[in-house]
PDB file as gemmi writes it, atoms N, CA and C in Angstrom:
CRYST1    1.000    1.000    1.000  90.00  90.00  90.00 P 1                      
ATOM      1  N   ALA A   1       1.770   2.136 -13.901  1.00  0.00           N  
ATOM      2  CA  ALA A   1       0.894   2.150 -12.735  1.00  0.00           C  
ATOM      3  C   ALA A   1       0.633   3.580 -12.271  1.00  0.00           C  
ATOM      4  N   ALA A   2       1.638   4.430 -12.326  1.00  0.00           N  
ATOM      5  CA  ALA A   2       1.459   5.818 -11.886  1.00  0.00           C  
ATOM      6  C   ALA A   2       0.418   6.532 -12.747  1.00  0.00           C  
ATOM      7  N   ARG A   3       0.369   6.214 -14.018  1.00  0.00           N  
ATOM      8  CA  ARG A   3      -0.614   6.846 -14.910  1.00  0.00           C  
ATOM      9  C   ARG A   3      -2.043   6.399 -14.598  1.00  0.00           C  
ATOM     10  N   ARG A   4      -2.197   5.229 -13.994  1.00  0.00           N  
ATOM     11  CA  ARG A   4      -3.524   4.714 -13.640  1.00  0.00           C  
ATOM     12  C   ARG A   4      -3.979   5.156 -12.250  1.00  0.00           C  
ATOM     13  N   TYR A   5      -3.142   5.878 -11.524  1.00  0.00           N  
ATOM     14  CA  TYR A   5      -3.486   6.330 -10.169  1.00  0.00           C  
ATOM     15  C   TYR A   5      -4.816   7.078 -10.202  1.00  0.00           C  
ATOM     16  N   PRO A   6      -5.824   6.622  -9.456  1.00  0.00           N  
ATOM     17  CA  PRO A   6      -7.177   7.140  -9.617  1.00  0.00           C  
ATOM     18  C   PRO A   6      -7.403   8.587  -9.168  1.00  0.00           C  
ATOM     19  N   GLN A   7      -6.536   9.146  -8.345  1.00  0.00           N  
ATOM     20  CA  GLN A   7      -6.776  10.514  -7.887  1.00  0.00           C  
ATOM     21  C   GLN A   7      -5.508  11.359  -7.978  1.00  0.00           C  
ATOM     22  N   ALA A   8      -4.899  11.343  -9.144  1.00  0.00           N  
ATOM     23  CA  ALA A   8      -3.656  12.080  -9.355  1.00  0.00           C  
ATOM     24  C   ALA A   8      -3.846  13.590  -9.221  1.00  0.00           C  
ATOM     25  N   ASP A   9      -5.063  14.070  -9.416  1.00  0.00           N  
ATOM     26  CA  ASP A   9      -5.318  15.504  -9.337  1.00  0.00           C  
ATOM     27  C   ASP A   9      -5.804  15.935  -7.953  1.00  0.00           C  
ATOM     28  N   ARG A  10      -5.758  15.037  -6.989  1.00  0.00           N  
ATOM     29  CA  ARG A  10      -6.285  15.334  -5.664  1.00  0.00           C  
ATOM     30  C   ARG A  10      -5.274  14.954  -4.598  1.00  0.00           C  
ATOM     31  N   TYR A  11      -5.058  15.826  -3.622  1.00  0.00           N  
ATOM     32  CA  TYR A  11      -4.179  15.537  -2.489  1.00  0.00           C  
ATOM     33  C   TYR A  11      -4.857  16.078  -1.241  1.00  0.00           C  
ATOM     34  N   ARG A  12      -5.013  15.215  -0.263  1.00  0.00           N  
ATOM     35  CA  ARG A  12      -5.606  15.616   1.010  1.00  0.00           C  
ATOM     36  C   ARG A  12      -4.767  14.993   2.115  1.00  0.00           C  
ATOM     37  N   LEU A  13      -4.231  15.807   2.978  1.00  0.00           N  
ATOM     38  CA  LEU A  13      -3.338  15.346   4.032  1.00  0.00           C  
ATOM     39  C   LEU A  13      -3.956  14.211   4.846  1.00  0.00           C  
ATOM     40  N   TRP A  14      -5.226  14.380   5.243  1.00  0.00           N  
ATOM     41  CA  TRP A  14      -5.890  13.367   6.054  1.00  0.00           C  
ATOM     42  C   TRP A  14      -7.307  13.199   5.572  1.00  0.00           C  
ATOM     43  N   PRO A  15      -7.856  12.054   5.479  1.00  0.00           N  
ATOM     44  CA  PRO A  15      -7.257  10.730   5.651  1.00  0.00           C  
ATOM     45  C   PRO A  15      -6.600  10.211   4.379  1.00  0.00           C  
ATOM     46  N   GLY A  16      -6.635  10.979   3.339  1.00  0.00           N  
ATOM     47  CA  GLY A  16      -6.058  10.600   2.055  1.00  0.00           C  
ATOM     48  C   GLY A  16      -6.990  11.071   0.957  1.00  0.00           C  
ATOM     49  N   PRO A  17      -6.632  10.966  -0.252  1.00  0.00           N  
ATOM     50  CA  PRO A  17      -5.375  10.419  -0.769  1.00  0.00           C  
ATOM     51  C   PRO A  17      -4.214  11.387  -0.535  1.00  0.00           C  
ATOM     52  N   ASN A  18      -3.081  10.820  -0.209  1.00  0.00           N  
ATOM     53  CA  ASN A  18      -1.875  11.605  -0.013  1.00  0.00           C  
ATOM     54  C   ASN A  18      -0.673  10.805  -0.529  1.00  0.00           C  
ATOM     55  N   SER A  19       0.520  11.220  -0.191  1.00  0.00           N  
ATOM     56  CA  SER A  19       1.712  10.544  -0.714  1.00  0.00           C  
ATOM     57  C   SER A  19       1.798   9.093  -0.244  1.00  0.00           C  
ATOM     58  N   ASN A  20       1.345   8.800   0.971  1.00  0.00           N  
ATOM     59  CA  ASN A  20       1.347   7.416   1.445  1.00  0.00           C  
ATOM     60  C   ASN A  20       0.301   6.587   0.709  1.00  0.00           C  
ATOM     61  N   SER A  21      -0.843   7.200   0.373  1.00  0.00           N  
ATOM     62  CA  SER A  21      -1.866   6.503  -0.411  1.00  0.00           C  
ATOM     63  C   SER A  21      -1.317   6.149  -1.795  1.00  0.00           C  
ATOM     64  N   PHE A  22      -0.542   7.080  -2.367  1.00  0.00           N  
ATOM     65  CA  PHE A  22       0.061   6.841  -3.682  1.00  0.00           C  
ATOM     66  C   PHE A  22       1.039   5.668  -3.624  1.00  0.00           C  
ATOM     67  N   ILE A  23       1.901   5.637  -2.619  1.00  0.00           N  
ATOM     68  CA  ILE A  23       2.866   4.537  -2.483  1.00  0.00           C  
ATOM     69  C   ILE A  23       2.131   3.219  -2.286  1.00  0.00           C  
ATOM     70  N   ALA A  24       1.106   3.196  -1.438  1.00  0.00           N  
ATOM     71  CA  ALA A  24       0.329   1.971  -1.226  1.00  0.00           C  
ATOM     72  C   ALA A  24      -0.322   1.519  -2.536  1.00  0.00           C  
ATOM     73  N   TRP A  25      -0.840   2.466  -3.313  1.00  0.00           N  
ATOM     74  CA  TRP A  25      -1.445   2.151  -4.617  1.00  0.00           C  
ATOM     75  C   TRP A  25      -0.416   1.502  -5.542  1.00  0.00           C  
ATOM     76  N   MET A  26       0.757   2.126  -5.638  1.00  0.00           N  
ATOM     77  CA  MET A  26       1.808   1.610  -6.516  1.00  0.00           C  
ATOM     78  C   MET A  26       2.236   0.204  -6.113  1.00  0.00           C  
ATOM     79  N   VAL A  27       2.394  -0.026  -4.835  1.00  0.00           N  
ATOM     80  CA  VAL A  27       2.813  -1.348  -4.354  1.00  0.00           C  
ATOM     81  C   VAL A  27       1.762  -2.399  -4.693  1.00  0.00           C  
ATOM     82  N   ARG A  28       0.476  -2.034  -4.571  1.00  0.00           N  
ATOM     83  CA  ARG A  28      -0.590  -2.982  -4.918  1.00  0.00           C  
ATOM     84  C   ARG A  28      -0.631  -3.262  -6.426  1.00  0.00           C  
ATOM     85  N   GLU A  29      -0.330  -2.263  -7.230  1.00  0.00           N  
ATOM     86  CA  GLU A  29      -0.442  -2.385  -8.678  1.00  0.00           C  
ATOM     87  C   GLU A  29       0.755  -3.054  -9.355  1.00  0.00           C  
ATOM     88  N   ILE A  30       1.930  -2.942  -8.781  1.00  0.00           N  
ATOM     89  CA  ILE A  30       3.139  -3.479  -9.414  1.00  0.00           C  
ATOM     90  C   ILE A  30       3.446  -4.849  -8.826  1.00  0.00           C  
ATOM     91  N   GLU A  31       3.255  -5.858  -9.638  1.00  0.00           N  
ATOM     92  CA  GLU A  31       3.472  -7.226  -9.187  1.00  0.00           C  
ATOM     93  C   GLU A  31       4.940  -7.431  -8.801  1.00  0.00           C  
ATOM     94  N   GLY A  32       5.144  -8.130  -7.702  1.00  0.00           N  
ATOM     95  CA  GLY A  32       6.492  -8.455  -7.262  1.00  0.00           C  
ATOM     96  C   GLY A  32       7.058  -7.524  -6.208  1.00  0.00           C  
ATOM     97  N   LEU A  33       6.389  -6.389  -5.955  1.00  0.00           N  
ATOM     98  CA  LEU A  33       6.848  -5.520  -4.879  1.00  0.00           C  
ATOM     99  C   LEU A  33       6.278  -6.039  -3.562  1.00  0.00           C  
ATOM    100  N   ASP A  34       7.124  -6.493  -2.687  1.00  0.00           N  
ATOM    101  CA  ASP A  34       6.690  -6.979  -1.377  1.00  0.00           C  
ATOM    102  C   ASP A  34       7.060  -5.928  -0.342  1.00  0.00           C  
ATOM    103  N   VAL A  35       6.169  -4.976  -0.142  1.00  0.00           N  
ATOM    104  CA  VAL A  35       6.445  -3.859   0.751  1.00  0.00           C  
ATOM    105  C   VAL A  35       5.364  -3.790   1.811  1.00  0.00           C  
ATOM    106  N   ALA A  36       5.776  -3.677   3.055  1.00  0.00           N  
ATOM    107  CA  ALA A  36       4.850  -3.440   4.154  1.00  0.00           C  
ATOM    108  C   ALA A  36       5.093  -2.012   4.632  1.00  0.00           C  
ATOM    109  N   LEU A  37       4.123  -1.141   4.445  1.00  0.00           N  
ATOM    110  CA  LEU A  37       4.286   0.254   4.843  1.00  0.00           C  
ATOM    111  C   LEU A  37       4.257   0.377   6.363  1.00  0.00           C  
ATOM    112  N   PRO A  38       5.008   1.325   6.909  1.00  0.00           N  
ATOM    113  CA  PRO A  38       5.061   1.472   8.362  1.00  0.00           C  
ATOM    114  C   PRO A  38       3.729   1.908   8.948  1.00  0.00           C  
ATOM    115  N   VAL A  39       3.495   1.544  10.182  1.00  0.00           N  
ATOM    116  CA  VAL A  39       2.246   1.872  10.867  1.00  0.00           C  
ATOM    117  C   VAL A  39       2.063   3.392  10.984  1.00  0.00           C  
ATOM    118  N   THR A  40       3.115   4.152  10.944  1.00  0.00           N  
ATOM    119  CA  THR A  40       3.043   5.608  11.066  1.00  0.00           C  
ATOM    120  C   THR A  40       2.710   6.312   9.750  1.00  0.00           C  
ATOM    121  N   ALA A  41       2.531   5.578   8.662  1.00  0.00           N  
ATOM    122  CA  ALA A  41       2.251   6.160   7.352  1.00  0.00           C  
ATOM    123  C   ALA A  41       0.757   6.490   7.226  1.00  0.00           C  
ATOM    124  N   VAL A  42       0.369   7.669   7.700  1.00  0.00           N  
ATOM    125  CA  VAL A  42      -1.031   8.102   7.639  1.00  0.00           C  
ATOM    126  C   VAL A  42      -1.435   8.221   6.170  1.00  0.00           C  
ATOM    127  N   GLY A  43      -2.539   7.588   5.820  1.00  0.00           N  
ATOM    128  CA  GLY A  43      -3.026   7.593   4.443  1.00  0.00           C  
ATOM    129  C   GLY A  43      -2.796   6.286   3.721  1.00  0.00           C  
ATOM    130  N   LYS A  44      -2.009   5.383   4.301  1.00  0.00           N  
ATOM    131  CA  LYS A  44      -1.724   4.097   3.651  1.00  0.00           C  
ATOM    132  C   LYS A  44      -2.973   3.229   3.550  1.00  0.00           C  
ATOM    133  N   ASP A  45      -3.970   3.499   4.380  1.00  0.00           N  
ATOM    134  CA  ASP A  45      -5.187   2.686   4.400  1.00  0.00           C  
ATOM    135  C   ASP A  45      -6.323   3.274   3.578  1.00  0.00           C  
ATOM    136  N   TYR A  46      -6.079   4.352   2.866  1.00  0.00           N  
ATOM    137  CA  TYR A  46      -7.087   4.957   2.000  1.00  0.00           C  
ATOM    138  C   TYR A  46      -7.210   4.108   0.734  1.00  0.00           C  
ATOM    139  N   LEU A  47      -8.420   3.606   0.432  1.00  0.00           N  
ATOM    140  CA  LEU A  47      -8.594   2.631  -0.655  1.00  0.00           C  
ATOM    141  C   LEU A  47      -9.358   3.162  -1.866  1.00  0.00           C  
ATOM    142  N   PHE A  48      -9.509   4.447  -2.032  1.00  0.00           N  
ATOM    143  CA  PHE A  48     -10.081   5.028  -3.245  1.00  0.00           C  
ATOM    144  C   PHE A  48     -11.492   4.546  -3.561  1.00  0.00           C  
ATOM    145  N   GLY A  49     -12.353   4.524  -2.556  1.00  0.00           N  
ATOM    146  CA  GLY A  49     -13.740   4.145  -2.777  1.00  0.00           C  
ATOM    147  C   GLY A  49     -14.026   2.668  -2.598  1.00  0.00           C  
ATOM    148  N   ASP A  50     -13.021   1.835  -2.604  1.00  0.00           N  
ATOM    149  CA  ASP A  50     -13.211   0.415  -2.345  1.00  0.00           C  
ATOM    150  C   ASP A  50     -13.258   0.189  -0.837  1.00  0.00           C  
ATOM    151  N   TYR A  51     -13.914  -0.886  -0.433  1.00  0.00           N  
ATOM    152  CA  TYR A  51     -13.947  -1.216   0.987  1.00  0.00           C  
ATOM    153  C   TYR A  51     -12.945  -2.316   1.330  1.00  0.00           C  
ATOM    154  N   TRP A  52     -12.700  -3.218   0.399  1.00  0.00           N  
ATOM    155  CA  TRP A  52     -11.764  -4.333   0.600  1.00  0.00           C  
ATOM    156  C   TRP A  52     -10.656  -4.246  -0.432  1.00  0.00           C  
ATOM    157  N   ALA A  53      -9.451  -4.605  -0.003  1.00  0.00           N  
ATOM    158  CA  ALA A  53      -8.323  -4.640  -0.935  1.00  0.00           C  
ATOM    159  C   ALA A  53      -7.241  -5.544  -0.359  1.00  0.00           C  
ATOM    160  N   PRO A  54      -6.385  -6.069  -1.229  1.00  0.00           N  
ATOM    161  CA  PRO A  54      -5.215  -6.769  -0.690  1.00  0.00           C  
ATOM    162  C   PRO A  54      -4.320  -5.746  -0.005  1.00  0.00           C  
ATOM    163  N   VAL A  55      -3.610  -6.171   1.022  1.00  0.00           N  
ATOM    164  CA  VAL A  55      -2.661  -5.273   1.680  1.00  0.00           C  
ATOM    165  C   VAL A  55      -1.492  -5.029   0.730  1.00  0.00           C  
ATOM    166  N   PRO A  56      -0.727  -3.935   0.916  1.00  0.00           N  
ATOM    167  CA  PRO A  56       0.372  -3.662  -0.008  1.00  0.00           C  
ATOM    168  C   PRO A  56       1.361  -4.811  -0.191  1.00  0.00           C  
ATOM    169  N   SER A  57       1.643  -5.578   0.861  1.00  0.00           N  
ATOM    170  CA  SER A  57       2.585  -6.695   0.718  1.00  0.00           C  
ATOM    171  C   SER A  57       1.979  -7.859  -0.058  1.00  0.00           C  
ATOM    172  N   GLY A  58       0.645  -7.870  -0.216  1.00  0.00           N  
ATOM    173  CA  GLY A  58      -0.019  -8.966  -0.921  1.00  0.00           C  
ATOM    174  C   GLY A  58      -0.219 -10.208  -0.081  1.00  0.00           C  
ATOM    175  N   THR A  59       0.017 -10.127   1.230  1.00  0.00           N  
ATOM    176  CA  THR A  59      -0.061 -11.316   2.087  1.00  0.00           C  
ATOM    177  C   THR A  59      -1.319 -11.365   2.948  1.00  0.00           C  
ATOM    178  N   GLY A  60      -2.311 -10.535   2.622  1.00  0.00           N  
ATOM    179  CA  GLY A  60      -3.545 -10.529   3.396  1.00  0.00           C  
ATOM    180  C   GLY A  60      -4.536  -9.554   2.807  1.00  0.00           C  
ATOM    181  N   VAL A  61      -5.542  -9.187   3.607  1.00  0.00           N  
ATOM    182  CA  VAL A  61      -6.585  -8.270   3.152  1.00  0.00           C  
ATOM    183  C   VAL A  61      -6.802  -7.169   4.181  1.00  0.00           C  
ATOM    184  N   GLN A  62      -7.415  -6.084   3.690  1.00  0.00           N  
ATOM    185  CA  GLN A  62      -7.792  -5.023   4.605  1.00  0.00           C  
ATOM    186  C   GLN A  62      -9.155  -4.476   4.217  1.00  0.00           C  
ATOM    187  N   PHE A  63      -9.851  -3.985   5.218  1.00  0.00           N  
ATOM    188  CA  PHE A  63     -11.138  -3.331   5.066  1.00  0.00           C  
ATOM    189  C   PHE A  63     -10.945  -1.892   5.515  1.00  0.00           C  
ATOM    190  N   SER A  64     -11.475  -0.942   4.756  1.00  0.00           N  
ATOM    191  CA  SER A  64     -11.318   0.460   5.136  1.00  0.00           C  
ATOM    192  C   SER A  64     -12.524   1.273   4.693  1.00  0.00           C  
ATOM    193  N   LEU A  65     -12.960   2.150   5.576  1.00  0.00           N  
ATOM    194  CA  LEU A  65     -14.019   3.106   5.269  1.00  0.00           C  
ATOM    195  C   LEU A  65     -13.363   4.468   5.056  1.00  0.00           C  
ATOM    196  N   GLY A  66     -12.897   4.705   3.850  1.00  0.00           N  
ATOM    197  CA  GLY A  66     -12.305   5.983   3.482  1.00  0.00           C  
ATOM    198  C   GLY A  66     -11.041   6.355   4.227  1.00  0.00           C  
ATOM    199  N   GLY A  67     -10.347   5.384   4.782  1.00  0.00           N  
ATOM    200  CA  GLY A  67      -9.125   5.663   5.527  1.00  0.00           C  
ATOM    201  C   GLY A  67      -9.379   6.172   6.936  1.00  0.00           C  
ATOM    202  N   VAL A  68     -10.657   6.237   7.337  1.00  0.00           N  
ATOM    203  CA  VAL A  68     -11.010   6.748   8.660  1.00  0.00           C  
ATOM    204  C   VAL A  68     -11.173   5.617   9.670  1.00  0.00           C  
ATOM    205  N   PHE A  69     -11.653   4.471   9.220  1.00  0.00           N  
ATOM    206  CA  PHE A  69     -11.771   3.288  10.074  1.00  0.00           C  
ATOM    207  C   PHE A  69     -11.472   2.061   9.234  1.00  0.00           C  
ATOM    208  N   GLY A  70     -10.735   1.130   9.805  1.00  0.00           N  
ATOM    209  CA  GLY A  70     -10.457  -0.094   9.065  1.00  0.00           C  
ATOM    210  C   GLY A  70      -9.713  -1.119   9.885  1.00  0.00           C  
ATOM    211  N   VAL A  71      -9.612  -2.307   9.318  1.00  0.00           N  
ATOM    212  CA  VAL A  71      -8.852  -3.394   9.924  1.00  0.00           C  
ATOM    213  C   VAL A  71      -8.021  -4.063   8.837  1.00  0.00           C  
ATOM    214  N   MET A  72      -6.897  -4.628   9.252  1.00  0.00           N  
ATOM    215  CA  MET A  72      -5.993  -5.302   8.331  1.00  0.00           C  
ATOM    216  C   MET A  72      -5.557  -6.619   8.963  1.00  0.00           C  
ATOM    217  N   PHE A  73      -5.598  -7.677   8.160  1.00  0.00           N  
ATOM    218  CA  PHE A  73      -5.111  -8.986   8.574  1.00  0.00           C  
ATOM    219  C   PHE A  73      -4.164  -9.476   7.494  1.00  0.00           C  
ATOM    220  N   ALA A  74      -2.889  -9.648   7.844  1.00  0.00           N  
ATOM    221  CA  ALA A  74      -1.913 -10.059   6.846  1.00  0.00           C  
ATOM    222  C   ALA A  74      -0.751 -10.788   7.510  1.00  0.00           C  
ATOM    223  N   PHE A  75      -0.170 -11.707   6.771  1.00  0.00           N  
ATOM    224  CA  PHE A  75       0.989 -12.443   7.256  1.00  0.00           C  
ATOM    225  C   PHE A  75       2.162 -11.499   7.489  1.00  0.00           C  
ATOM    226  N   GLU A  76       2.441 -10.631   6.526  1.00  0.00           N  
ATOM    227  CA  GLU A  76       3.601  -9.738   6.602  1.00  0.00           C  
ATOM    228  C   GLU A  76       3.382  -8.579   7.573  1.00  0.00           C  
ATOM    229  N   GLU A  77       2.219  -7.943   7.536  1.00  0.00           N  
ATOM    230  CA  GLU A  77       1.951  -6.777   8.373  1.00  0.00           C  
ATOM    231  C   GLU A  77       1.434  -7.123   9.757  1.00  0.00           C  
ATOM    232  N   GLY A  78       0.790  -8.268   9.909  1.00  0.00           N  
ATOM    233  CA  GLY A  78       0.176  -8.634  11.181  1.00  0.00           C  
ATOM    234  C   GLY A  78      -1.271  -8.183  11.214  1.00  0.00           C  
ATOM    235  N   VAL A  79      -1.732  -7.793  12.376  1.00  0.00           N  
ATOM    236  CA  VAL A  79      -3.106  -7.341  12.568  1.00  0.00           C  
ATOM    237  C   VAL A  79      -3.046  -5.867  12.955  1.00  0.00           C  
ATOM    238  N   GLU A  80      -3.830  -5.050  12.268  1.00  0.00           N  
ATOM    239  CA  GLU A  80      -3.863  -3.620  12.565  1.00  0.00           C  
ATOM    240  C   GLU A  80      -5.301  -3.131  12.610  1.00  0.00           C  
ATOM    241  N   LEU A  81      -5.540  -2.196  13.493  1.00  0.00           N  
ATOM    242  CA  LEU A  81      -6.809  -1.482  13.574  1.00  0.00           C  
ATOM    243  C   LEU A  81      -6.505  -0.029  13.251  1.00  0.00           C  
ATOM    244  N   ASN A  82      -7.269   0.537  12.318  1.00  0.00           N  
ATOM    245  CA  ASN A  82      -7.079   1.925  11.908  1.00  0.00           C  
ATOM    246  C   ASN A  82      -8.288   2.724  12.372  1.00  0.00           C  
ATOM    247  N   LEU A  83      -8.023   3.782  13.141  1.00  0.00           N  
ATOM    248  CA  LEU A  83      -9.097   4.649  13.601  1.00  0.00           C  
ATOM    249  C   LEU A  83      -8.658   6.098  13.396  1.00  0.00           C  
ATOM    250  N   LEU A  84      -9.402   6.823  12.577  1.00  0.00           N  
ATOM    251  CA  LEU A  84      -9.117   8.224  12.269  1.00  0.00           C  
ATOM    252  C   LEU A  84      -7.725   8.418  11.674  1.00  0.00           C  
ATOM    253  N   GLY A  85      -7.259   7.434  10.910  1.00  0.00           N  
ATOM    254  CA  GLY A  85      -5.960   7.540  10.252  1.00  0.00           C  
ATOM    255  C   GLY A  85      -4.789   7.062  11.085  1.00  0.00           C  
ATOM    256  N   LEU A  86      -5.017   6.744  12.338  1.00  0.00           N  
ATOM    257  CA  LEU A  86      -3.962   6.231  13.210  1.00  0.00           C  
ATOM    258  C   LEU A  86      -4.114   4.727  13.342  1.00  0.00           C  
ATOM    259  N   SER A  87      -3.011   4.014  13.285  1.00  0.00           N  
ATOM    260  CA  SER A  87      -3.057   2.559  13.338  1.00  0.00           C  
ATOM    261  C   SER A  87      -2.402   2.033  14.602  1.00  0.00           C  
ATOM    262  N   VAL A  88      -2.980   0.984  15.126  1.00  0.00           N  
ATOM    263  CA  VAL A  88      -2.418   0.250  16.250  1.00  0.00           C  
ATOM    264  C   VAL A  88      -2.511  -1.225  15.886  1.00  0.00           C  
ATOM    265  N   GLY A  89      -1.499  -2.000  16.247  1.00  0.00           N  
ATOM    266  CA  GLY A  89      -1.543  -3.397  15.853  1.00  0.00           C  
ATOM    267  C   GLY A  89      -0.487  -4.253  16.497  1.00  0.00           C  
ATOM    268  N   VAL A  90      -0.455  -5.492  16.029  1.00  0.00           N  
ATOM    269  CA  VAL A  90       0.490  -6.488  16.518  1.00  0.00           C  
ATOM    270  C   VAL A  90       1.089  -7.192  15.305  1.00  0.00           C  
ATOM    271  N   ASP A  91       2.408  -7.275  15.288  1.00  0.00           N  
ATOM    272  CA  ASP A  91       3.114  -8.046  14.268  1.00  0.00           C  
ATOM    273  C   ASP A  91       3.488  -9.372  14.904  1.00  0.00           C  
ATOM    274  N   VAL A  92       2.917 -10.450  14.403  1.00  0.00           N  
ATOM    275  CA  VAL A  92       3.153 -11.773  14.973  1.00  0.00           C  
ATOM    276  C   VAL A  92       4.399 -12.413  14.372  1.00  0.00           C  
ATOM    277  N   LEU A  93       4.657 -12.164  13.091  1.00  0.00           N  
ATOM    278  CA  LEU A  93       5.796 -12.756  12.395  1.00  0.00           C  
ATOM    279  C   LEU A  93       7.125 -12.341  13.031  1.00  0.00           C  
ATOM    280  N   ARG A  94       7.278 -11.074  13.310  1.00  0.00           N  
ATOM    281  CA  ARG A  94       8.439 -10.530  14.032  1.00  0.00           C  
ATOM    282  C   ARG A  94       7.852  -9.795  15.221  1.00  0.00           C  
ATOM    283  N   PRO A  95       7.713 -10.452  16.370  1.00  0.00           N  
ATOM    284  CA  PRO A  95       6.929  -9.927  17.492  1.00  0.00           C  
ATOM    285  C   PRO A  95       7.197  -8.454  17.802  1.00  0.00           C  
ATOM    286  N   ALA A  96       6.123  -7.662  17.689  1.00  0.00           N  
ATOM    287  CA  ALA A  96       6.215  -6.233  17.983  1.00  0.00           C  
ATOM    288  C   ALA A  96       4.814  -5.655  18.118  1.00  0.00           C  
ATOM    289  N   LEU A  97       4.720  -4.609  18.912  1.00  0.00           N  
ATOM    290  CA  LEU A  97       3.512  -3.799  18.958  1.00  0.00           C  
ATOM    291  C   LEU A  97       3.690  -2.682  17.954  1.00  0.00           C  
ATOM    292  N   LYS A  98       2.593  -2.270  17.340  1.00  0.00           N  
ATOM    293  CA  LYS A  98       2.611  -1.152  16.401  1.00  0.00           C  
ATOM    294  C   LYS A  98       1.765  -0.054  17.031  1.00  0.00           C  
ATOM    295  N   LEU A  99       2.400   1.080  17.297  1.00  0.00           N  
ATOM    296  CA  LEU A  99       1.718   2.149  18.015  1.00  0.00           C  
ATOM    297  C   LEU A  99       1.676   3.425  17.187  1.00  0.00           C  
ATOM    298  N   PRO A 100       0.539   4.143  17.225  1.00  0.00           N  
ATOM    299  CA  PRO A 100       0.425   5.378  16.446  1.00  0.00           C  
ATOM    300  C   PRO A 100       1.432   6.419  16.924  1.00  0.00           C  
ATOM    301  N   GLY A 101       2.077   7.079  15.973  1.00  0.00           N  
ATOM    302  CA  GLY A 101       3.033   8.117  16.291  1.00  0.00           C  
ATOM    303  C   GLY A 101       4.387   7.620  16.765  1.00  0.00           C  
ATOM    304  N   ILE A 102       4.473   6.348  17.126  1.00  0.00           N  
ATOM    305  CA  ILE A 102       5.727   5.769  17.626  1.00  0.00           C  
ATOM    306  C   ILE A 102       6.300   4.784  16.624  1.00  0.00           C  
ATOM    307  N   GLY A 103       5.438   3.941  16.097  1.00  0.00           N  
ATOM    308  CA  GLY A 103       5.877   2.904  15.166  1.00  0.00           C  
ATOM    309  C   GLY A 103       5.981   1.557  15.862  1.00  0.00           C  
ATOM    310  N   ARG A 104       6.933   0.758  15.418  1.00  0.00           N  
ATOM    311  CA  ARG A 104       7.116  -0.595  15.954  1.00  0.00           C  
ATOM    312  C   ARG A 104       7.879  -0.560  17.266  1.00  0.00           C  
ATOM    313  N   VAL A 105       7.407  -1.328  18.231  1.00  0.00           N  
ATOM    314  CA  VAL A 105       8.120  -1.514  19.497  1.00  0.00           C  
ATOM    315  C   VAL A 105       8.298  -3.018  19.649  1.00  0.00           C  
ATOM    316  N   GLY A 106       9.528  -3.471  19.456  1.00  0.00           N  
ATOM    317  CA  GLY A 106       9.814  -4.900  19.504  1.00  0.00           C  
ATOM    318  C   GLY A 106      10.902  -5.235  18.521  1.00  0.00           C  
ATOM    319  N   MET A 107      10.827  -6.429  17.966  1.00  0.00           N  
ATOM    320  CA  MET A 107      11.847  -6.899  17.033  1.00  0.00           C  
ATOM    321  C   MET A 107      11.889  -6.009  15.787  1.00  0.00           C  
ATOM    322  N   ALA A 108      13.078  -5.678  15.343  1.00  0.00           N  
ATOM    323  CA  ALA A 108      13.245  -4.836  14.147  1.00  0.00           C  
ATOM    324  C   ALA A 108      12.790  -5.580  12.906  1.00  0.00           C  
ATOM    325  N   ARG A 109      12.266  -4.848  11.956  1.00  0.00           N  
ATOM    326  CA  ARG A 109      11.824  -5.416  10.680  1.00  0.00           C  
ATOM    327  C   ARG A 109      13.027  -5.513   9.751  1.00  0.00           C  
ATOM    328  N   PRO A 110      13.391  -6.714   9.324  1.00  0.00           N  
ATOM    329  CA  PRO A 110      14.535  -6.846   8.406  1.00  0.00           C  
ATOM    330  C   PRO A 110      14.162  -6.389   7.002  1.00  0.00           C  
ATOM    331  N   VAL A 111      15.148  -5.939   6.271  1.00  0.00           N  
ATOM    332  CA  VAL A 111      14.946  -5.580   4.865  1.00  0.00           C  
ATOM    333  C   VAL A 111      15.163  -6.844   4.042  1.00  0.00           C  
ATOM    334  N   ILE A 112      14.138  -7.220   3.269  1.00  0.00           N  
ATOM    335  CA  ILE A 112      14.206  -8.434   2.469  1.00  0.00           C  
ATOM    336  C   ILE A 112      14.200  -8.047   1.001  1.00  0.00           C  
ATOM    337  N   ILE A 113      15.218  -8.477   0.280  1.00  0.00           N  
ATOM    338  CA  ILE A 113      15.295  -8.206  -1.151  1.00  0.00           C  
ATOM    339  C   ILE A 113      15.187  -9.531  -1.884  1.00  0.00           C  
ATOM    340  N   ARG A 114      14.150  -9.635  -2.716  1.00  0.00           N  
ATOM    341  CA  ARG A 114      13.938 -10.882  -3.483  1.00  0.00           C  
ATOM    342  C   ARG A 114      14.190 -10.612  -4.941  1.00  0.00           C  
ATOM    343  N   GLU A 115      14.807 -11.552  -5.603  1.00  0.00           N  
ATOM    344  CA  GLU A 115      15.069 -11.384  -7.035  1.00  0.00           C  
ATOM    345  C   GLU A 115      14.241 -12.357  -7.833  1.00  0.00           C  
TER     346      GLU A 115                                                      
END                                                                             
């Protein structure tokens, strides 16, 4: 999957592609990885020219305009609005607010390991 990364020769701090964009790409490409990236991970919403994509956890979809504006609806991540690389949202599964620069405020996210 790393060899297929579409912009391996390019790194841009904001809005992406950056290290968070790479991790989000890898999670989407490798079947069986159920990872929800933190709301503070700037660049996680950069979709490499696509407008729609499955979310990294695979439990929903997201729309993004170059990582600058977007929305995400997913069972695992909840609902997020991305504006200028900053995300704000609500996690319904484990009740919490997601705030830019702060992260989750509410119930802690458990670490789930599936075999």
